[in-house]
C-alpha positions as CSV (number, residue, x, y, z in Angstrom):
1,M,-46.7,34.6,-36.4
2,R,-50.2,33.0,-35.7
3,V,-51.1,33.3,-32.3
4,M,-54.2,31.5,-30.6
5,T,-55.7,31.6,-27.3
6,W,-58.5,29.4,-26.2
7,N,-59.8,28.7,-22.7
8,V,-60.5,25.0,-23.5
9,W,-62.7,24.0,-20.5
10,W,-60.4,21.3,-18.5
11,R,-62.6,18.1,-18.5
12,F,-65.7,19.1,-17.5
13,G,-68.6,17.7,-18.9
14,E,-69.5,14.4,-20.0
15,Q,-68.1,14.4,-23.3
16,W,-64.7,16.0,-22.5
17,R,-63.2,13.1,-24.5
18,E,-64.9,14.3,-28.2
19,R,-64.2,17.7,-27.1
20,Q,-60.4,17.2,-27.1
21,I,-60.8,15.4,-30.6
22,G,-62.4,18.8,-31.5
23,I,-59.4,20.9,-29.7
24,A,-56.9,19.0,-31.7
25,A,-58.6,18.8,-35.2
26,T,-58.9,22.9,-34.7
27,L,-55.0,23.4,-33.7
28,A,-54.3,21.0,-37.2
29,A,-56.4,23.3,-39.2
30,H,-54.8,26.4,-38.1
31,R,-51.8,25.9,-37.2
32,P,-50.8,28.6,-34.7
33,D,-46.9,29.2,-33.8
34,I,-48.2,30.1,-30.6
35,V,-51.0,28.8,-28.4
36,G,-52.0,29.7,-24.9
37,L,-54.2,27.2,-23.1
38,Q,-56.6,28.1,-19.7
39,E,-58.4,25.6,-18.3
40,S,-56.1,23.0,-19.6
41,W,-55.5,19.6,-18.0
42,S,-52.7,17.5,-16.4
43,V,-52.6,13.8,-15.2
44,R,-49.6,12.0,-13.8
45,E,-48.8,10.7,-17.3
46,A,-49.0,13.5,-19.5
47,S,-50.3,17.0,-19.8
48,Q,-53.3,18.0,-22.4
49,A,-50.7,20.6,-23.6
50,A,-48.3,17.8,-24.5
51,V,-50.7,15.7,-26.0
52,L,-51.8,18.1,-28.4
53,A,-48.3,19.6,-29.1
54,A,-46.9,16.0,-30.0
55,P,-48.9,15.5,-33.6
56,L,-48.2,18.8,-34.5
57,G,-44.3,18.6,-33.5
58,M,-44.6,21.5,-31.0
59,H,-43.3,22.3,-27.6
60,S,-45.3,22.4,-24.7
61,V,-45.4,23.5,-21.0
62,F,-48.3,23.6,-18.4
63,A,-48.3,25.0,-15.1
64,G,-51.1,25.4,-12.0
65,P,-52.9,26.1,-10.4
66,S,-55.3,28.4,-11.8
67,L,-58.8,29.1,-11.8
68,P,-61.4,27.7,-11.1
69,H,-60.4,26.7,-8.1
70,P,-61.2,24.5,-6.2
71,I,-62.5,21.7,-8.7
72,E,-65.6,20.7,-8.0
73,E,-65.9,17.7,-10.5
74,P,-66.8,14.2,-9.8
75,G,-64.3,11.2,-10.8
76,H,-61.5,14.0,-11.5
77,D,-59.8,14.3,-8.4
78,D,-56.2,13.1,-9.6
79,V,-56.5,15.9,-12.5
80,D,-54.6,19.2,-12.3
81,L,-56.1,22.4,-13.8
82,G,-53.8,24.9,-15.2
83,V,-52.4,27.0,-18.0
84,A,-50.0,25.7,-21.0
85,I,-48.4,27.5,-23.4
86,L,-47.5,25.4,-27.2
87,S,-45.2,26.6,-29.2
88,R,-43.9,25.8,-33.0
89,W,-40.2,26.4,-31.5
90,P,-38.3,25.5,-28.6
91,I,-39.2,26.7,-25.2
92,R,-35.8,27.7,-23.5
93,H,-37.3,28.1,-20.0
94,S,-40.4,29.0,-18.5
95,W,-41.6,29.7,-14.8
96,T,-45.0,31.2,-12.8
97,H,-45.7,34.5,-11.6
98,R,-48.0,34.6,-8.6
99,L,-51.3,37.1,-9.4
100,P,-52.5,38.8,-6.2
101,S,-55.8,37.3,-4.7
102,S,-57.6,36.7,-1.8
103,R,-58.1,33.2,-2.1
104,V,-56.2,30.8,-0.3
105,Q,-54.8,29.3,-3.3
106,P,-53.7,32.2,-5.9
107,P,-53.9,31.7,-9.6
108,I,-50.4,32.0,-11.8
109,A,-49.4,33.9,-14.9
110,L,-46.9,31.0,-16.8
111,V,-44.1,32.9,-18.4
112,A,-42.3,31.3,-21.4
113,V,-39.3,32.3,-23.0
114,V,-39.4,31.4,-26.9
115,E,-36.5,30.1,-29.2
116,H,-37.8,32.6,-31.8
117,P,-35.6,32.5,-35.3
118,D,-35.3,36.5,-34.4
119,G,-34.4,36.0,-31.0
120,P,-36.2,35.3,-27.3
121,L,-39.9,35.5,-27.7
122,H,-41.9,36.0,-23.8
123,V,-45.1,34.8,-23.8
124,V,-47.1,35.1,-20.7
125,C,-50.2,32.8,-20.3
126,S,-53.1,33.2,-17.4
127,C,-56.5,33.3,-16.3
128,A,-57.9,36.1,-14.7
129,E,-60.4,36.3,-11.4
130,H,-64.1,35.6,-12.8
131,H,-66.2,35.8,-9.4
132,A,-68.2,39.4,-9.1
133,H,-67.5,39.7,-5.7
134,L,-63.6,39.1,-5.8
135,A,-63.6,42.8,-8.3
136,D,-60.5,44.0,-6.2
137,D,-58.7,40.6,-7.4
138,H,-59.7,41.1,-10.4
139,L,-58.6,44.1,-11.1
140,A,-55.6,43.8,-8.9
141,Q,-54.6,40.7,-11.3
142,T,-55.1,42.7,-14.5
143,R,-53.1,45.2,-13.1
144,E,-50.4,42.9,-12.0
145,L,-49.9,41.3,-15.6
146,A,-49.5,44.7,-17.3
147,R,-46.6,45.4,-14.8
148,L,-45.3,41.9,-15.6
149,V,-45.5,42.2,-19.3
150,T,-43.9,45.6,-19.1
151,D,-40.8,44.4,-16.9
152,L,-40.3,41.8,-19.7
153,S,-40.3,44.4,-22.4
154,N,-37.9,46.5,-20.8
155,L,-35.1,43.2,-20.8
156,G,-33.7,44.9,-24.2
157,G,-35.1,42.2,-26.2
158,T,-36.2,42.9,-30.1
159,L,-39.2,41.0,-30.2
160,P,-42.6,42.0,-28.5
161,V,-43.9,40.3,-25.7
162,L,-47.3,38.3,-25.8
163,L,-50.1,38.2,-23.5
164,V,-52.6,35.5,-24.3
165,G,-55.5,34.5,-21.7
166,D,-58.8,34.4,-20.2
167,L,-59.1,37.8,-18.7
168,N,-62.5,37.4,-17.7
169,A,-63.8,41.0,-18.6
170,G,-65.1,43.1,-21.9
171,P,-63.1,45.5,-23.7
172,D,-65.1,48.4,-21.8
173,T,-64.1,47.3,-18.3
174,P,-61.5,48.6,-15.6
175,E,-59.7,45.1,-16.0
176,I,-59.0,45.7,-19.4
177,A,-58.3,49.6,-19.1
178,A,-55.8,48.4,-17.0
179,L,-53.5,46.4,-19.6
180,T,-54.7,49.0,-22.4
181,D,-54.2,52.6,-21.4
182,G,-51.8,54.8,-22.4
183,D,-48.9,52.9,-24.0
184,A,-49.3,49.7,-22.1
185,L,-50.8,46.6,-24.3
186,T,-52.2,46.7,-27.5
187,D,-55.4,44.4,-28.2
188,A,-54.8,42.3,-31.6
189,W,-58.2,41.9,-31.9
190,T,-58.9,46.0,-31.9
191,A,-55.6,46.5,-34.1
192,S,-56.3,44.2,-36.9
193,G,-60.2,46.4,-37.0
194,A,-61.7,42.9,-37.3
195,A,-65.8,43.3,-37.6
196,G,-68.3,42.2,-35.4
197,D,-67.7,42.1,-31.2
198,G,-65.5,39.1,-31.3
199,I,-67.8,37.3,-28.7
200,T,-65.8,34.9,-26.7
201,L,-68.2,33.6,-24.3
202,S,-71.9,32.9,-26.0
203,A,-74.8,32.5,-24.6
204,A,-76.1,30.8,-27.1
205,L,-73.6,27.6,-26.7
206,P,-74.9,24.3,-25.1
207,D,-72.4,24.2,-22.1
208,A,-72.7,28.2,-21.8
209,P,-72.6,29.4,-18.1
210,L,-75.1,31.2,-17.8
211,G,-74.7,32.2,-14.1
212,A,-71.4,34.6,-15.6
213,A,-73.5,37.5,-15.8
214,K,-70.4,39.5,-16.1
215,Q,-68.8,37.8,-18.9
216,L,-71.1,36.5,-20.7
217,N,-72.0,37.7,-24.5
218,R,-68.9,39.4,-24.3
219,R,-65.2,39.5,-25.6
220,I,-63.3,37.9,-22.7
221,D,-60.4,36.4,-24.8
222,Y,-57.4,38.1,-25.5
223,I,-54.1,38.2,-27.2
224,M,-52.1,41.4,-26.2
225,F,-48.9,42.0,-26.9
226,R,-46.3,45.4,-26.1
227,A,-43.0,46.1,-27.8
228,S,-39.7,45.1,-26.3
229,T,-37.1,48.3,-25.6
230,G,-35.0,46.7,-28.6
231,G,-37.8,46.3,-31.1
232,H,-41.0,47.5,-32.7
233,A,-44.9,46.4,-32.2
234,P,-46.0,44.3,-34.5
235,A,-48.8,44.9,-37.4
236,V,-52.1,42.8,-37.0
237,K,-52.7,41.5,-39.9
238,S,-55.9,39.5,-39.1
239,A,-57.9,38.3,-36.0
240,A,-60.5,35.8,-35.7
241,V,-63.0,34.4,-33.5
242,L,-63.4,30.6,-34.4
243,D,-66.9,30.2,-33.3
244,E,-68.1,26.9,-35.5
245,P,-68.7,23.2,-34.1
246,V,-66.4,20.5,-35.1
247,E,-68.6,17.6,-36.4
248,G,-71.5,19.0,-34.6
249,L,-69.7,19.4,-31.3
250,Y,-68.3,23.0,-30.1
251,P,-64.7,21.7,-28.4
252,S,-65.2,24.2,-25.4
253,D,-67.6,26.9,-23.6
254,H,-65.5,29.2,-24.7
255,F,-63.9,30.3,-28.5
256,A,-60.7,30.2,-29.5
257,V,-59.0,33.7,-31.2
258,L,-56.8,33.4,-33.7
259,A,-54.2,36.5,-35.0
260,D,-51.7,36.8,-37.4
261,L,-48.7,39.2,-36.4
262,A,-46.1,40.5,-38.7
263,L,-43.3,40.9,-36.6
């Protein structure tokens, strides 16, 4: 099963339409089975997830609000920002799970139950706090994500629970330790033995958020999983960061992460 996660940078910047073409081309080239999108957009007519899913024959669900919030981008007053899940297989149902936050509008995790041929597959997609002055919120959110995934893994299924998202923290931080310490979740990148640091937010990109000192030049986007009580953990066959432009344009200010799992 091929899994992808990608912060697709909403409709920020003047070239968001051109970036959308690059995002679609990347999905078509790599053909993931499950995709988690963060900073995804939705308008009354359609969501970005639905637009991307349609030509690939995939299913999708979108939910918000998510970070960053509020949005401060002129000319996009009626465009929502949230997270989304795309799936090769039908999505049986989905719901949102509110994350702890001192913000007026707390962010959410989106949970989807996918009708995988081997049984229900739970997928969680989220975007965690990014502001340094809200570090307590950030840690509380990754702890809550760990609890949510653990609860889902205890439902007696056979397939692992997937967590995909922009967690806004490097692998050596307390926020990620809250997810991976002990017998919690497995980080697919680490488990794959992939070479390099796997940086997903690079200062070298033209649209890099240079003020994000805590996240810049770090691996902050993750594919994680936890075995369900009725099954076993998948083997990670490979993992990659998609760090090349498409037709000379980077589709986002983040790089996508891809992992192939043997269930």
